[in-house]
N, C-alpha and C positions, 0 to 999 in steps of 0.2 A: 208228752213221751208219755208213755206205756213202759211197764215195767217186763212186761210178757209172765210166760208159767215161772220166769226165775223170780219173781216178784211176789210171786202169788204163793211161791214155797216159802221166801222169807216172811212175808206177811204172815204166815203158820204159825213160825218161829217166833214172832213177836218183832220180826225186824221193824223200827220205828224210821220212819224218812225224816228226811231234814234238806235245806235246799242254801248252798254255799255260795259265798259272791265272790268273786273273783275282787281284789284292791291293790293287783301289781304281781309282775313275775319279772324273775333273772334267769339269768342264762349262767349257772354254777360251772359249769365247761362242756366241753364240744358236743357230749352225748349226754348232759345230763342239765334237767331245768328244776327250778325252787317255783311254785306260782302259791302264793298270799293268798286268805279266805275270812271272812267272816263268817260264823260258822252256823249261822240260822237257828240261834237255841241251841244244838248239840251239848256244848258244853253245860251248862247250867242244869239241861235235865239227863246228864249223864255222867257228871266229874270227869277224872282222869286220870289214869294211869301208865305204866311205862309200857311204852309199845302197843299202846292204842291203834287201833284200823276202823276204818269203813270202806263201804262197798261204793263207789265212784260208777253211777249209769253214764252209758256213752248211747251216743247214734251211731250205728255202724251198717251204711249203705241200709236208714230206713227201719234197724231193729235195733232193740236193744243190746246192749254190751257190759258188762258190768264187769267190775276189777279191785281187788283191794288196795287199799292204801295207808301206811303209817301217819300219823300226825305229826306234824315236827314243831315245836316251841309251843305248845297248848297253852294258849294263857286264857282261863277261865273265868276272872274280872273280865278281861276285855272283849270276850267271845270271839279270839281267832288263833290261828294256825298258820302252817302252812305243808303243802305236800310237796315231794320231789319224785319225778320222773326219770328212769333211768331210760335215754330215748333210744326207738328204736320204730320200724314198722307197724303202724298199729291205730285204731281208735282212741285209746288214752295218750298216745303220743301224741298224735293231731291234735287231740284238742289240746294239749299241755303247750305246744308251741304256737298255736294261733289265739290262744284265749286272750279278754281283753279285759281293764278294768268295765265292773260293771256288769261283764259277764254271769251269770248262772247255771248251776250242775247240779242235780239231783244226788241224792246220797241217802242210802239206809247201812242203819247201826245194828248187826246182829252178827253174834259169834267171837266178839274178840273178848277179850281176860287174859291176865296175867298173873300168876301165882310167883312169887318171889321163891325161891329156893327155900331152903329150913329143914336144916342148919342151914347158916350164912357159910358159903363156902370158903376156903381160901384165896382159892384162885378160879376165875372163871375160864372157860375156853371156847373158842367164839369162835363160827365159822359162817362167810357169809360172802357176800357180792353185794354190787351196787342196786340190784332190785332191794334187799335188804337193808342197808346201808341206815336207813331211816330209824327202823328196829334197832338197830346192831344201836346207833348213837343216845334213842333212848334207854336202851339196856345199861350202857355204861357211865350216863349218867343218872341210871337211878340206884348206883350201888359204886360213887366215886372212889370210896375207899379199898376198895376189893380188887386184886391185883386181876390183869386179863391178858390171853393171850390170845391175836386175833389171827386168822388166816383167812388172806381178805383175796377173793378169786378176780384178777382181773380182763378186760379184754378190748381196751384200748392205751394208747398210750397216754391218753390225756385224762384216764380214771385215775392217774397221779393226783389229779388237781380235786377229786373228790373230798368234800369236809367230813371226816373224818374225825370225832372228838377224841384226840389220843392225849393223854398222860405220860410224857417221855418216861418221870419215874413210876409210872403202874403200867403201863399198858404197852404190850411189845406185837408188833406188825409186823406179819409174815405175808407179801406178797406171793401171787401165784396166779401167773400167766393161764389165761382159760387155754387148755390144750384139752383135742380127744374127747370132747362134748363132756367134761369134768372128769373126766382118768386123773390127769393132772391134781387135782386139788385133792381126790381121793388117796392117789397115792400118796402124796406132801405128810396128808394128815394120817395115816397109816403108819406111816414110818416115825413120823415126830411124836406124836399124842402119847404111845404109850411110855417112852422115856419120861415126860411133862410128869405124868399121873404118877409114877413110881416115884418121883422125887416129890410129888404134894401128898404120899400115901398119910394119909389120916386126915387129910384137910377137907373133906366131904365137896369134891370137885363138883362142877356144875358145866356141865356141856352145852351150848347154845348150837344150836344147825338150822340156818334158813336159805339155801339156794335153789336152784333151778329143782323140780318136784326126784328126778332120779337119782341126781348126786344124794339129794336130799335122805333121800330112801337107803342109799346103799351106806352112807355115814351111821344114820341112824342105826341100823341091824348092824355096824360092825361096833359101834361103842356100845350096845346094848348086851350082845351076843359074844363077842370075841374079847372086849375087855370088858364085860360083866359089869356096867355101870348099872345101876338100879335105873328101871325107869323113871322112876320119881329126880331123879337127876339127870332127866337128857331130856330137851323141848326142842321139838323137831319139826319144822312147819315147808315146806315146797312150796316158794313165791311165784315159780314160773315154768313153765313147760317148753323146753329145747323142742324147735319143729328141722 
């Protein structure tokens, strides 16, 4: 399958192509599926860093369709990792539901990166949802000694079963049911984050935001402009677009 004009653009930006092979899959929750793969040489070529992601290519009615996914538990020596899919309607979810042992999928590595906050924060403030769950877990795994407060937006009762890697002693989870297209999450963060930042005064806080694009933009603007956090202490990336 060709990658169309998007593939051409990624090549111009030095994107590197790999082919992954499915070794298994499991249904983690009703709307969440994990697929295990071999890496086609990706990890040996590129190494591993927290929140590392790749672009997968799917066939969508005969047209190439790409989406980005975070690597879960990458093992550079074994050349393996998993990918997790928050299931909905669409080509990516259809593939995750139906893929079988030995199936292959093409991928492009371009655009991934991670800069650890320096100085290290005394506490991290993390805002996300099932789509960014693999990145959240990767972030928390990369700094197990740093306490974190997590606002996690949910859409289904089954989201209670999602594999959040939390340490009860260091991590505080604040679940927020999705309402108003993300408005409830924005309201909760606006109502609770200022007091937490005040308590963390002098702790070089770090805020990490990865929700739907509109919510992410709203919260990132709020944290930077109204709460006056320096841009280098705020990471934000829209993971999906609400329709």
